[in-house]
LODO-280072 format. One line per field, with one value per residue: chain; residue in three letters; x, y, z of N, C-alpha, C in turn. Coordinates in steps of 0.05 Angstrom, whole numbers, plus 5000, padded with zeros to 4 digits. Layout:
cadena	A; ...
residuo	ALA; ...
n.xx	X; ...
n.yy	Y; ...
n.zz	Z; ...
ca.xx	X; ...
ca.yy	Y; ...
ca.zz	Z; ...
c.xx	X; ...
c.yy	Y; ...
c.zz	Z; ...
***
This chain:
cadena	A; A; A; A; A; A; A; A; A; A; A; A; A; A; A; A; A; A; A; A; A; A; A; A; A; A; A; A; A; A; A; A; A; A; A; A; A; A; A; A; A; A; A; A; A; A; A; A; A; A; A; A; A; A; A; A; A; A; A; A; A; A; A; A; A; A; A; A; A; A; A; A; A; A; A; A; A; A; A; A; A; A; A; A; A; A; A; A; A; A; A; A; A; A; A; A; A; A; A; A; A; A; A; A; A; A; A; A; A; A; A; A; A; A; A; A; A; A; A; A; A; A; A; A; A; A; A; A; A; A; A; A; A; A; A; A; A; A; A; A; A; A; A; A; A; A; A; A; A; A; A; A; A; A; A; A; A; A; A; A; A; A; A; A; A; A; A; A; A; A; A; A; A; A; A; A; A; A; A; A; A; A; A; A; A; A; A; A; A; A; A; A; A; A; A; A; A; A; A; A; A; A; A; A; A; A; A; A; A; A; A; A; A; A; A; A; A; A; A; A; A; A; A; A; A; A; A; A; A; A; A; A; A; A; A; A; A; A; A; A; A; A; A; A; A; A; A; A; A; A; A; A; A; A; A; A; A; A; A; A; A; A; A; A; A; A; A; A; A; A; A; A; A; A
residuo	MET; ARG; HIS; GLY; LEU; ARG; GLY; ASP; ARG; ILE; VAL; LEU; PHE; GLU; SER; SER; LEU; ALA; GLU; GLU; HIS; SER; ASP; LEU; VAL; ARG; ARG; HIS; GLY; GLY; VAL; PRO; VAL; CYS; VAL; PRO; ALA; VAL; VAL; GLU; ARG; ARG; ARG; ARG; SER; GLY; ASP; GLU; LEU; ALA; ALA; LEU; LEU; ASP; VAL; VAL; SER; THR; GLU; PRO; ALA; VAL; PHE; VAL; PHE; SER; THR; ALA; ALA; GLY; VAL; ARG; ALA; LEU; PHE; ASP; GLU; ALA; ARG; GLY; LEU; HIS; ARG; GLY; PRO; GLU; LEU; LEU; GLU; ALA; ILE; GLN; ARG; GLY; GLY; SER; VAL; CYS; ARG; GLY; PRO; ARG; ALA; ALA; ALA; ALA; LEU; TYR; ARG; GLU; GLY; LEU; PHE; PRO; SER; LEU; ARG; ALA; ARG; ALA; PRO; TYR; SER; THR; GLY; ASP; LEU; ILE; GLU; THR; LEU; GLY; MET; LEU; SER; LEU; GLU; ALA; LEU; PRO; VAL; VAL; LEU; VAL; HIS; ASN; GLY; GLU; ARG; ASN; THR; ARG; LEU; ALA; ARG; ALA; MET; VAL; GLU; ARG; GLY; THR; VAL; LEU; LEU; GLU; LEU; ILE; PHE; ASP; GLU; TRP; ASP; LEU; PRO; ALA; ASP; PRO; ALA; PRO; LEU; THR; ARG; ALA; ALA; LEU; ARG; LEU; ALA; ASP; GLY; GLU; PHE; ALA; ALA; ALA; ALA; PHE; THR; THR; GLN; VAL; GLN; ALA; ARG; ASN; LEU; LEU; THR; VAL; ALA; SER; ARG; ILE; GLY; ARG; ARG; GLU; ASP; VAL; ILE; ALA; ALA; LEU; ARG; SER; ARG; VAL; VAL; VAL; ALA; ALA; VAL; GLY; PRO; SER; CYS; ALA; ARG; VAL; MET; ASP; SER; LEU; GLY; VAL; PRO; PRO; HIS; VAL; VAL; PRO; ASP; ALA; PRO; LYS; ARG; GLY; ALA; MET; LEU; GLU; ALA; LEU; VAL; ASP; ARG; LEU; ALA; LEU; ARG; ARG; ALA; ALA
n.xx	5791; 5804; 5781; 5716; 5659; 5608; 5559; 5554; 5531; 5559; 5564; 5582; 5607; 5629; 5635; 5663; 5695; 5661; 5644; 5692; 5705; 5661; 5667; 5712; 5691; 5652; 5684; 5703; 5659; 5621; 5564; 5560; 5535; 5524; 5524; 5527; 5554; 5571; 5576; 5613; 5621; 5639; 5668; 5662; 5719; 5752; 5763; 5788; 5834; 5859; 5873; 5909; 5949; 5969; 5995; 6035; 6065; 6101; 6132; 6166; 6129; 6109; 6075; 6025; 5999; 5945; 5915; 5906; 5862; 5859; 5905; 5893; 5846; 5867; 5902; 5866; 5832; 5868; 5884; 5835; 5833; 5871; 5922; 5956; 6012; 6035; 6022; 6050; 6102; 6105; 6101; 6146; 6185; 6176; 6169; 6141; 6099; 6076; 6023; 6013; 6026; 5990; 5977; 6028; 6035; 5997; 6021; 6067; 6044; 6036; 6085; 6118; 6158; 6150; 6178; 6182; 6156; 6106; 6115; 6093; 6040; 6016; 5986; 5953; 5985; 6034; 6044; 6048; 6094; 6132; 6131; 6155; 6208; 6223; 6241; 6195; 6177; 6147; 6140; 6100; 6052; 6017; 5959; 5926; 5865; 5817; 5751; 5739; 5762; 5825; 5831; 5868; 5918; 5921; 5922; 5970; 6006; 5997; 6015; 6068; 6083; 6075; 6055; 5993; 5959; 5900; 5862; 5801; 5772; 5733; 5673; 5648; 5588; 5522; 5489; 5445; 5396; 5381; 5356; 5373; 5418; 5394; 5361; 5402; 5423; 5380; 5379; 5428; 5420; 5382; 5408; 5423; 5470; 5535; 5583; 5615; 5645; 5688; 5715; 5727; 5726; 5683; 5642; 5626; 5608; 5565; 5531; 5516; 5491; 5444; 5422; 5411; 5371; 5327; 5320; 5351; 5405; 5434; 5422; 5446; 5500; 5507; 5501; 5545; 5586; 5584; 5553; 5567; 5623; 5670; 5706; 5760; 5794; 5844; 5890; 5876; 5822; 5803; 5813; 5777; 5729; 5731; 5724; 5672; 5646; 5649; 5692; 5735; 5740; 5776; 5835; 5876; 5947; 5971; 5946; 5902; 5848; 5840; 5872; 5846; 5796; 5813; 5833; 5787; 5756; 5787; 5780; 5725; 5724; 5754; 5721; 5677; 5701; 5712
n.yy	7356; 7397; 7440; 7466; 7449; 7457; 7433; 7442; 7425; 7381; 7362; 7302; 7272; 7224; 7152; 7103; 7110; 7130; 7124; 7131; 7184; 7209; 7199; 7231; 7282; 7282; 7279; 7330; 7357; 7366; 7353; 7300; 7289; 7239; 7229; 7190; 7203; 7179; 7119; 7060; 7020; 6958; 6949; 6906; 6881; 6843; 6826; 6872; 6875; 6826; 6834; 6876; 6852; 6817; 6853; 6877; 6834; 6826; 6871; 6920; 6958; 7017; 7020; 7060; 7081; 7111; 7103; 7061; 7027; 7019; 6989; 6942; 6925; 6914; 6870; 6833; 6825; 6804; 6757; 6731; 6718; 6681; 6699; 6725; 6718; 6732; 6786; 6806; 6797; 6830; 6881; 6882; 6880; 6926; 6969; 7015; 7071; 7108; 7148; 7162; 7145; 7104; 7076; 7056; 7024; 6985; 6960; 6940; 6899; 6862; 6845; 6879; 6937; 7006; 7040; 7095; 7149; 7198; 7263; 7294; 7343; 7298; 7307; 7307; 7339; 7334; 7280; 7279; 7310; 7276; 7233; 7258; 7251; 7205; 7172; 7166; 7167; 7137; 7091; 7039; 7060; 7045; 7067; 7062; 7075; 7099; 7097; 7142; 7168; 7199; 7253; 7295; 7272; 7231; 7262; 7288; 7245; 7229; 7274; 7270; 7232; 7178; 7108; 7099; 7062; 7045; 7030; 7021; 7001; 7008; 7045; 7109; 7130; 7159; 7145; 7088; 7100; 7164; 7197; 7210; 7243; 7283; 7305; 7325; 7365; 7401; 7415; 7440; 7484; 7510; 7527; 7493; 7468; 7476; 7465; 7430; 7372; 7347; 7291; 7272; 7296; 7279; 7273; 7326; 7340; 7304; 7320; 7371; 7355; 7328; 7371; 7404; 7375; 7384; 7437; 7471; 7483; 7532; 7555; 7520; 7525; 7579; 7576; 7544; 7577; 7618; 7616; 7565; 7529; 7502; 7444; 7413; 7354; 7355; 7387; 7372; 7357; 7406; 7439; 7422; 7431; 7486; 7499; 7484; 7525; 7527; 7544; 7516; 7532; 7509; 7473; 7423; 7421; 7371; 7322; 7289; 7254; 7258; 7302; 7341; 7344; 7360; 7411; 7435; 7436; 7472; 7518; 7528; 7540; 7586; 7620; 7624; 7651; 7700
n.zz	7132; 7081; 7053; 7061; 7027; 7038; 7024; 6969; 6904; 6858; 6793; 6763; 6706; 6697; 6691; 6697; 6743; 6780; 6835; 6864; 6851; 6872; 6927; 6938; 6931; 6971; 7017; 7020; 7035; 6996; 6951; 6911; 6845; 6804; 6736; 6684; 6620; 6575; 6538; 6525; 6468; 6441; 6379; 6322; 6301; 6280; 6227; 6206; 6240; 6228; 6174; 6181; 6212; 6175; 6142; 6176; 6189; 6149; 6144; 6184; 6232; 6267; 6327; 6356; 6415; 6447; 6493; 6551; 6547; 6492; 6483; 6513; 6485; 6434; 6443; 6465; 6422; 6384; 6410; 6408; 6355; 6354; 6346; 6379; 6395; 6346; 6342; 6386; 6371; 6326; 6348; 6380; 6341; 6309; 6344; 6393; 6413; 6467; 6492; 6546; 6616; 6631; 6585; 6574; 6620; 6610; 6566; 6591; 6621; 6582; 6573; 6545; 6528; 6519; 6463; 6462; 6502; 6507; 6534; 6595; 6592; 6567; 6521; 6455; 6423; 6449; 6440; 6384; 6379; 6404; 6368; 6326; 6335; 6311; 6250; 6205; 6153; 6098; 6125; 6155; 6202; 6258; 6285; 6344; 6362; 6411; 6425; 6391; 6328; 6327; 6296; 6290; 6303; 6265; 6218; 6224; 6219; 6166; 6140; 6151; 6115; 6125; 6121; 6136; 6183; 6215; 6274; 6308; 6365; 6403; 6409; 6426; 6454; 6464; 6527; 6532; 6556; 6555; 6591; 6647; 6635; 6606; 6645; 6678; 6645; 6644; 6699; 6704; 6670; 6700; 6744; 6787; 6801; 6829; 6806; 6751; 6727; 6677; 6647; 6597; 6530; 6501; 6538; 6546; 6495; 6488; 6529; 6510; 6464; 6482; 6507; 6464; 6440; 6472; 6467; 6499; 6494; 6490; 6538; 6574; 6559; 6572; 6628; 6641; 6628; 6664; 6718; 6736; 6759; 6719; 6705; 6670; 6652; 6628; 6580; 6526; 6530; 6549; 6505; 6466; 6492; 6496; 6442; 6436; 6460; 6514; 6553; 6601; 6672; 6705; 6698; 6712; 6730; 6726; 6685; 6711; 6742; 6798; 6811; 6781; 6809; 6859; 6847; 6829; 6876; 6905; 6874; 6880; 6935; 6937; 6907; 6941; 6984; 6963
ca.xx	5778; 5820; 5762; 5689; 5642; 5582; 5536; 5554; 5526; 5578; 5556; 5604; 5597; 5645; 5621; 5680; 5706; 5641; 5644; 5717; 5703; 5640; 5679; 5729; 5673; 5639; 5705; 5706; 5634; 5603; 5544; 5564; 5513; 5537; 5507; 5543; 5547; 5583; 5577; 5631; 5611; 5660; 5664; 5672; 5743; 5769; 5773; 5808; 5859; 5871; 5886; 5932; 5970; 5981; 6014; 6058; 6081; 6121; 6149; 6164; 6110; 6109; 6049; 6021; 5977; 5937; 5902; 5908; 5840; 5866; 5924; 5878; 5828; 5883; 5911; 5843; 5822; 5888; 5882; 5810; 5840; 5893; 5945; 5969; 6042; 6043; 6020; 6072; 6127; 6104; 6107; 6175; 6201; 6174; 6170; 6115; 6100; 6053; 6016; 6016; 6035; 5971; 5981; 6053; 6031; 5983; 6041; 6084; 6030; 6039; 6114; 6130; 6166; 6148; 6203; 6181; 6132; 6102; 6119; 6069; 6015; 6007; 5965; 5958; 6008; 6058; 6048; 6058; 6121; 6148; 6133; 6173; 6235; 6227; 6240; 6172; 6169; 6143; 6138; 6073; 6047; 5991; 5946; 5904; 5847; 5798; 5727; 5735; 5786; 5839; 5836; 5892; 5940; 5921; 5930; 5999; 6021; 5995; 6033; 6096; 6088; 6074; 6034; 5977; 5941; 5884; 5843; 5784; 5759; 5710; 5660; 5635; 5561; 5504; 5477; 5420; 5375; 5392; 5340; 5388; 5435; 5376; 5354; 5425; 5424; 5359; 5387; 5450; 5409; 5366; 5426; 5422; 5497; 5556; 5606; 5613; 5672; 5689; 5740; 5732; 5713; 5658; 5622; 5616; 5593; 5540; 5514; 5505; 5473; 5418; 5411; 5400; 5346; 5305; 5319; 5364; 5434; 5446; 5419; 5467; 5525; 5508; 5506; 5573; 5605; 5581; 5546; 5578; 5652; 5674; 5733; 5768; 5816; 5870; 5890; 5861; 5793; 5797; 5813; 5752; 5707; 5732; 5713; 5643; 5636; 5649; 5720; 5735; 5753; 5797; 5849; 5899; 5974; 5974; 5920; 5892; 5822; 5842; 5883; 5824; 5776; 5825; 5835; 5759; 5749; 5801; 5768; 5700; 5729; 5763; 5698; 5661; 5715; 5714
ca.yy	7368; 7421; 7461; 7457; 7457; 7465; 7423; 7449; 7403; 7379; 7342; 7287; 7257; 7200; 7128; 7081; 7116; 7148; 7123; 7142; 7213; 7218; 7199; 7255; 7306; 7281; 7285; 7359; 7369; 7371; 7333; 7291; 7279; 7224; 7225; 7180; 7216; 7164; 7090; 7048; 6996; 6945; 6945; 6881; 6891; 6820; 6826; 6894; 6868; 6805; 6846; 6892; 6834; 6807; 6873; 6882; 6809; 6826; 6895; 6932; 6980; 7029; 7021; 7084; 7077; 7134; 7096; 7034; 7012; 7011; 6967; 6918; 6916; 6903; 6844; 6816; 6818; 6787; 6731; 6719; 6708; 6662; 6712; 6741; 6717; 6747; 6814; 6812; 6797; 6854; 6905; 6880; 6885; 6953; 6989; 7027; 7097; 7111; 7175; 7167; 7123; 7082; 7059; 7043; 7003; 6963; 6946; 6925; 6875; 6843; 6838; 6898; 6964; 7025; 7052; 7123; 7158; 7227; 7277; 7306; 7331; 7275; 7316; 7299; 7354; 7321; 7254; 7285; 7319; 7253; 7218; 7273; 7242; 7181; 7174; 7150; 7170; 7113; 7067; 7035; 7069; 7035; 7084; 7048; 7096; 7089; 7113; 7157; 7173; 7223; 7265; 7312; 7254; 7218; 7281; 7293; 7223; 7230; 7296; 7260; 7213; 7150; 7090; 7100; 7039; 7053; 7012; 7031; 6977; 7016; 7070; 7124; 7137; 7167; 7122; 7077; 7116; 7190; 7213; 7223; 7264; 7305; 7319; 7340; 7389; 7419; 7425; 7459; 7509; 7522; 7537; 7475; 7458; 7496; 7458; 7407; 7361; 7332; 7276; 7269; 7316; 7267; 7279; 7353; 7339; 7290; 7338; 7392; 7341; 7324; 7398; 7413; 7360; 7396; 7465; 7486; 7484; 7559; 7559; 7504; 7538; 7604; 7568; 7534; 7599; 7638; 7608; 7539; 7526; 7480; 7432; 7394; 7337; 7361; 7406; 7362; 7360; 7435; 7451; 7416; 7445; 7514; 7500; 7481; 7549; 7523; 7543; 7509; 7549; 7494; 7452; 7418; 7419; 7343; 7313; 7266; 7259; 7267; 7329; 7358; 7348; 7377; 7439; 7445; 7442; 7497; 7541; 7534; 7552; 7614; 7636; 7630; 7670; 7726
ca.zz	7109; 7075; 7046; 7064; 7005; 7051; 7009; 6940; 6886; 6836; 6774; 6752; 6683; 6696; 6697; 6706; 6769; 6792; 6864; 6873; 6849; 6891; 6954; 6941; 6934; 6998; 7037; 7022; 7043; 6974; 6945; 6883; 6829; 6782; 6712; 6662; 6595; 6553; 6540; 6506; 6455; 6426; 6350; 6311; 6287; 6275; 6199; 6203; 6253; 6213; 6151; 6190; 6220; 6150; 6132; 6194; 6191; 6128; 6146; 6211; 6236; 6293; 6339; 6372; 6433; 6463; 6518; 6561; 6536; 6465; 6485; 6521; 6464; 6412; 6450; 6468; 6395; 6372; 6422; 6398; 6328; 6358; 6333; 6400; 6392; 6322; 6349; 6404; 6355; 6308; 6364; 6388; 6317; 6298; 6366; 6401; 6426; 6484; 6499; 6574; 6633; 6633; 6561; 6578; 6640; 6596; 6550; 6609; 6628; 6560; 6570; 6526; 6538; 6496; 6453; 6470; 6515; 6506; 6559; 6608; 6603; 6550; 6501; 6428; 6414; 6461; 6426; 6358; 6383; 6409; 6343; 6309; 6340; 6295; 6220; 6198; 6125; 6082; 6143; 6167; 6230; 6267; 6306; 6358; 6374; 6430; 6427; 6366; 6313; 6333; 6270; 6290; 6303; 6239; 6198; 6227; 6208; 6137; 6131; 6153; 6094; 6134; 6111; 6160; 6189; 6239; 6287; 6330; 6377; 6419; 6401; 6447; 6445; 6486; 6542; 6520; 6568; 6559; 6609; 6668; 6624; 6599; 6670; 6687; 6629; 6654; 6725; 6699; 6659; 6721; 6765; 6811; 6807; 6833; 6790; 6734; 6721; 6653; 6644; 6569; 6513; 6492; 6558; 6541; 6470; 6492; 6546; 6493; 6445; 6494; 6512; 6439; 6434; 6488; 6462; 6521; 6490; 6496; 6567; 6587; 6554; 6588; 6656; 6644; 6624; 6684; 6745; 6743; 6757; 6701; 6705; 6649; 6663; 6616; 6558; 6502; 6537; 6551; 6479; 6452; 6506; 6487; 6415; 6439; 6473; 6543; 6563; 6630; 6691; 6720; 6683; 6730; 6718; 6720; 6673; 6725; 6753; 6825; 6810; 6772; 6830; 6880; 6837; 6829; 6904; 6913; 6860; 6893; 6961; 6931; 6899; 6965; 7001; 6949
c.xx	5791; 5802; 5734; 5671; 5614; 5558; 5534; 5549; 5545; 5569; 5580; 5594; 5613; 5628; 5639; 5691; 5687; 5642; 5669; 5715; 5682; 5651; 5696; 5712; 5661; 5659; 5709; 5679; 5615; 5583; 5549; 5538; 5525; 5517; 5525; 5534; 5556; 5581; 5596; 5619; 5634; 5651; 5674; 5696; 5762; 5780; 5793; 5834; 5873; 5886; 5911; 5955; 5984; 6001; 6039; 6075; 6103; 6139; 6145; 6144; 6112; 6080; 6047; 5995; 5970; 5926; 5908; 5886; 5846; 5886; 5910; 5861; 5844; 5892; 5888; 5833; 5842; 5887; 5856; 5814; 5861; 5919; 5960; 5999; 6051; 6042; 6044; 6098; 6128; 6111; 6136; 6193; 6200; 6175; 6143; 6120; 6074; 6048; 6020; 6023; 6016; 5973; 6007; 6050; 6017; 6002; 6059; 6071; 6031; 6068; 6129; 6137; 6164; 6175; 6205; 6155; 6130; 6107; 6093; 6065; 6002; 5984; 5971; 5982; 6034; 6064; 6059; 6088; 6140; 6152; 6152; 6202; 6243; 6227; 6218; 6164; 6169; 6142; 6109; 6073; 6019; 5981; 5923; 5888; 5830; 5774; 5720; 5762; 5799; 5848; 5862; 5917; 5943; 5931; 5960; 6016; 6020; 6014; 6062; 6103; 6088; 6053; 6016; 5958; 5926; 5865; 5827; 5768; 5734; 5699; 5647; 5608; 5546; 5495; 5451; 5396; 5387; 5377; 5355; 5406; 5418; 5367; 5377; 5428; 5404; 5368; 5410; 5438; 5393; 5382; 5427; 5450; 5517; 5580; 5600; 5641; 5670; 5716; 5746; 5716; 5686; 5635; 5609; 5599; 5566; 5521; 5501; 5486; 5445; 5405; 5398; 5373; 5322; 5304; 5332; 5394; 5446; 5443; 5440; 5494; 5528; 5514; 5535; 5593; 5604; 5577; 5561; 5608; 5657; 5703; 5737; 5793; 5843; 5868; 5874; 5831; 5786; 5796; 5787; 5728; 5707; 5719; 5682; 5630; 5635; 5678; 5720; 5750; 5777; 5808; 5874; 5925; 5979; 5947; 5910; 5866; 5823; 5852; 5862; 5804; 5787; 5826; 5807; 5750; 5762; 5788; 5741; 5704; 5738; 5739; 5680; 5674; 5716; 5692
c.yy	7395; 7445; 7450; 7467; 7464; 7457; 7430; 7423; 7404; 7356; 7329; 7270; 7231; 7175; 7107; 7085; 7134; 7148; 7135; 7173; 7224; 7219; 7223; 7280; 7306; 7288; 7315; 7373; 7376; 7348; 7324; 7282; 7266; 7219; 7216; 7192; 7201; 7134; 7080; 7023; 6984; 6941; 6917; 6888; 6868; 6820; 6848; 6887; 6846; 6816; 6862; 6874; 6821; 6827; 6875; 6856; 6809; 6850; 6908; 6955; 6990; 7030; 7045; 7080; 7102; 7127; 7067; 7016; 7002; 6988; 6941; 6907; 6903; 6875; 6824; 6806; 6799; 6759; 6716; 6707; 6687; 6673; 6730; 6741; 6733; 6777; 6822; 6815; 6822; 6879; 6905; 6888; 6914; 6975; 7001; 7054; 7100; 7141; 7181; 7143; 7100; 7064; 7044; 7020; 6979; 6947; 6929; 6898; 6854; 6835; 6856; 6924; 6983; 7036; 7081; 7129; 7188; 7239; 7288; 7334; 7310; 7283; 7304; 7313; 7342; 7295; 7259; 7294; 7295; 7236; 7232; 7265; 7217; 7187; 7155; 7151; 7143; 7088; 7064; 7045; 7061; 7053; 7068; 7069; 7082; 7108; 7128; 7162; 7199; 7236; 7280; 7294; 7241; 7237; 7286; 7270; 7222; 7251; 7288; 7240; 7184; 7134; 7085; 7076; 7046; 7032; 7026; 7008; 6984; 7043; 7083; 7134; 7148; 7142; 7113; 7092; 7144; 7208; 7225; 7246; 7288; 7320; 7336; 7366; 7410; 7431; 7445; 7486; 7524; 7530; 7519; 7465; 7480; 7490; 7434; 7398; 7342; 7317; 7268; 7290; 7305; 7272; 7306; 7353; 7326; 7306; 7358; 7380; 7338; 7351; 7410; 7401; 7372; 7426; 7482; 7488; 7510; 7565; 7544; 7516; 7563; 7597; 7560; 7556; 7619; 7627; 7584; 7540; 7500; 7470; 7412; 7379; 7344; 7380; 7397; 7365; 7389; 7448; 7446; 7430; 7475; 7518; 7497; 7506; 7547; 7522; 7537; 7529; 7536; 7473; 7446; 7416; 7390; 7333; 7287; 7274; 7270; 7295; 7349; 7364; 7365; 7406; 7451; 7453; 7469; 7521; 7548; 7548; 7581; 7631; 7643; 7651; 7698; 7745
c.zz	7104; 7069; 7050; 7042; 7014; 7034; 6980; 6924; 6863; 6818; 6762; 6729; 6678; 6702; 6709; 6735; 6785; 6823; 6876; 6873; 6869; 6920; 6959; 6946; 6962; 7020; 7041; 7028; 7020; 6969; 6916; 6870; 6805; 6759; 6689; 6636; 6571; 6559; 6518; 6495; 6438; 6397; 6342; 6292; 6278; 6247; 6194; 6216; 6238; 6189; 6159; 6198; 6196; 6139; 6150; 6198; 6170; 6129; 6173; 6211; 6264; 6303; 6358; 6389; 6449; 6490; 6526; 6550; 6508; 6465; 6492; 6499; 6441; 6419; 6454; 6441; 6381; 6383; 6413; 6370; 6329; 6345; 6353; 6397; 6367; 6327; 6366; 6389; 6337; 6324; 6373; 6364; 6309; 6319; 6371; 6415; 6441; 6491; 6528; 6590; 6634; 6609; 6564; 6598; 6627; 6578; 6568; 6616; 6606; 6555; 6551; 6540; 6515; 6488; 6461; 6484; 6513; 6534; 6570; 6595; 6585; 6532; 6474; 6417; 6424; 6447; 6398; 6359; 6388; 6384; 6323; 6314; 6324; 6265; 6211; 6169; 6111; 6098; 6151; 6196; 6237; 6290; 6318; 6373; 6395; 6431; 6402; 6353; 6321; 6307; 6269; 6288; 6276; 6217; 6199; 6216; 6178; 6126; 6133; 6131; 6102; 6118; 6135; 6161; 6215; 6248; 6308; 6340; 6392; 6409; 6425; 6437; 6470; 6501; 6528; 6530; 6573; 6579; 6632; 6659; 6616; 6624; 6681; 6671; 6638; 6681; 6723; 6689; 6681; 6745; 6790; 6818; 6810; 6814; 6773; 6726; 6697; 6650; 6616; 6554; 6504; 6512; 6552; 6515; 6474; 6510; 6528; 6472; 6457; 6501; 6487; 6433; 6449; 6486; 6484; 6518; 6499; 6526; 6583; 6583; 6571; 6618; 6660; 6641; 6647; 6712; 6754; 6740; 6741; 6702; 6682; 6658; 6652; 6592; 6533; 6507; 6537; 6524; 6464; 6466; 6499; 6460; 6415; 6452; 6503; 6553; 6593; 6647; 6704; 6701; 6700; 6716; 6710; 6709; 6686; 6739; 6781; 6827; 6801; 6794; 6853; 6872; 6836; 6856; 6912; 6900; 6872; 6920; 6957; 6923; 6923; 6982; 6989; 6958
***
C-alpha cells in the first residue's frame, strides 16, 4: 500500500466500472461509496441511420468517432437493418477519425483501421485539431455522438464548411431512482466525504441537478470547492465542471480512470501530511 487513506470516504459516480474503482480505493485504505449518477438509454435510430447510409452510399464521407460505445452502437444498428456490409464499405471508402484508443480498438474489432487518431489527452480540442489535417470543405462528415451531442465539435465542422451528418444512439439521463444520488448530495453538503471522483461531465451535472431539487445546490458546490478533494478524469470533463462552478483539484496527465484515482489518492495523502 503506497499511501494509507485511513478510512477516508470517497464517493464514486461511476457505474460501468464501479467494482474495479472500488477495489483500487480499498487497496489504499479508503472506503469507496458507489453512487451511479448516469444511466444510458438506447434511442431508436434505425430510420436516421438508414437515411444516412443512403447518402454515404453515393459519395465518400468521413466518419468521426468519439467513443468506443458509439462505434459499437453504429455497427449494431446497421446490422439490425441488414446493412452492416454497406456501412463497412462506406467507412473504408471515406475514412475515419477516432478521438482515442478505445474508439480505435472498437474499429479494429470490425476489421477497420482509423485514418487518423487524435493525440493525447484526447480532448475535443485535440480531435478538432486532428480533423484540421483533412480537407473537409463541402464533404459529408458523420459525427457519431454518444450520450449527448458534442456541440463544440459540431460547430467546428459547420465552420469548416462540411456537410454535417450526426447520429446519437444513446442518451444519458438521471437514474430511474435518483434517491441514492440525492442522498450522496446531502452527504457531500454535510461533509461526510473526503473526495469525489467524476469520470464524465454528465455525472457532475446530474449531481447538481438533484442537489437543486432539494435546495442544496450551493451547499454541494461549496463543499466541492473547499472540504472535498475533487477529481476529473480528463480536461474535457474538467472544463465543464469548471463552468459549473466546481473546478477539480485533480486532473491526471493521462485521461484514464486508474490514473485519476491514483492521483486522487496522492492528493489526499499530501493534504493529510500538510
